[in-house]
N, C-alpha and C positions, 0 to 999 in steps of 0.2 A: 125619871127619864128611862126610856127603853132603848135598847140598841137593836137595830135591824140589820141583818147581814144579807146582801143582795148579790147574786151572781148575774152579771150583764152578759147576755149572749148576743152576738151580732147576727143579724138577719137582713134580708133584702130591704126592708123599709126602716131600719134602725136598730134598736136594741130591745130584746126581751129582758124584762127585769124580773128575776125569780127571787122573790122575797121569802126567805126561810121561815116556815111556819105560818105564812100569810097567804100567798098566792102569787100570781104572775100578772104583770102589767107591761106596757110598752112605752118607748120613748124614741123620738127621732134621732136625739143625740145624747151622748153621755153628759153633756153640760146641763141638760134638762132632767136628767135621771132622778136626782134626789127630790126635785119638786114633784115629779110624777109619783115617786114612791110615797112621799108624804101625802099627796092628794088621794091615792089609792088607800092607804091606811085609814085616813080620815073618813073616807067614804064608807069603808067597811065597819069602822069601830065607833064613829061619831065622836071620837076623842081628838083633841089637839095634838098633833104630831110634830109641831114646829120646834119643840125642844128635844125631840128624840134624836139619837145619833144614828145616821144612816151610813153603812160602810158598804161601798160598792166595789166589787172586784170584777173588772171587765175580763171576759174570756174571748180572746181573738182566734187562737188556734195557730196551727202551722209553725210551732215553735216561737211564735212572737211573744207569748206571755212570759216565757222564761227570759227572753232577751230584755223585755221591758222591766222585769223585776230586777235583773242585773244592772240595768241602767239606773234604776231608781236608787239602788244600793250604792252605786258608784257616786251618784250625786250627793247622797246623804253622807258618804265617807269624805268627800271633798268638803262639804259644809263643816263637818267636824274638824277637819285638818285646818280649815281657814279660821275657825273659831280658836283653836289652839295656838295657831300662829299669831293671832291678834293678842291673846293673853300673854304670850311669851314677849312679843314685841312691846306691849305696854309695860311689862315688868322691867325689861332691859332699858326702855327709854326713861323710865323713872329713876333707875340707878344711875344711868349716864348723867341725867340731869343733876342728881344729888352729888355726883362726882365733879360737877362744875362744867360740863360741856354745854355749849350753846345749842340751840335748836337746830341750827344749820349743821353743826358737827355731828349731832345725833343723827340727822338724816343721812349723812355720809356713812357713818358707822353701820347703821341699820339698812342702808341701801334702799330708803324710802324717800318720799318727797318731804319737803319741810312742812307742807300742809298736813301730811299724815302724822308726822311727829307732834304737831300742834294738836290733832285729834287724839292721839294716844295719851298725851299729857293732860288734856282737858277732860277725857273720860276718867282718868285716874282721879283728878280733882273732883269730879261729879260723884264718883264712887265713895270718896272720903265723906262728902257732904251727905250722901245717902245713908252711910254708916252712922253719921252723927244723928240724922233724923230717926233712924231705927232705934238708936240708944234712947233718944228722947221718948219715943213711943213706948218703950219698955221701962221707963223711969230710971234710967241709969244716968241721966245728965239733965241739966236744966234745959227747958225748951229753947229752940233756936228759931227765931222768927224768919219769915221770908226775906225781910230786909237784911237781917244779919247774915243770912246765907249768901245773898248777893254781895255784901261787904266782904265776907271771907273769900269768896271766889274772886272778886275784883282786887283785893288786896294781895292774893297770892300771885295774880297776873302782874301787878304793878311793881312787885319786888324784883322782877326780872329786868335785866338791862335791855335796851332797845335792841341790841344785837341778838338776844335770846328770843325775842318775839317772833313767831313764825305764823 
């Protein structure tokens, strides 16, 4: 697989696509740019470029490139924070459940919906089953069939009282 770096420069009829070390082609929109780059490379080389990585960097100018970069970084930071919040919420929900709190009480403590508590606890159960699967794959335990996984998962749910089910 080859990686191609492309600078996309805006012009009157769309985008000029400057492919490092290859040449220049055009596209009406950025959405079509990767396809145009692949087609251009295939035309020049007679090689299949469908598996090649195409990295397109739009160059808009007027300070907008820097603003767009900062916006992308802010979105990425928010996504990382959201992920970390989910991890922390899952860990606390599990500990609260182990301490005997009902799903509804956990939702009040964490200030999330009862449905979210259910998701957090279910994802924790899924992670345990995945860990069991990984151990089986590495020969650390006896194999667990798909039917047994469903039984394990449903038995964990059935041990909860009706009040705890969310």
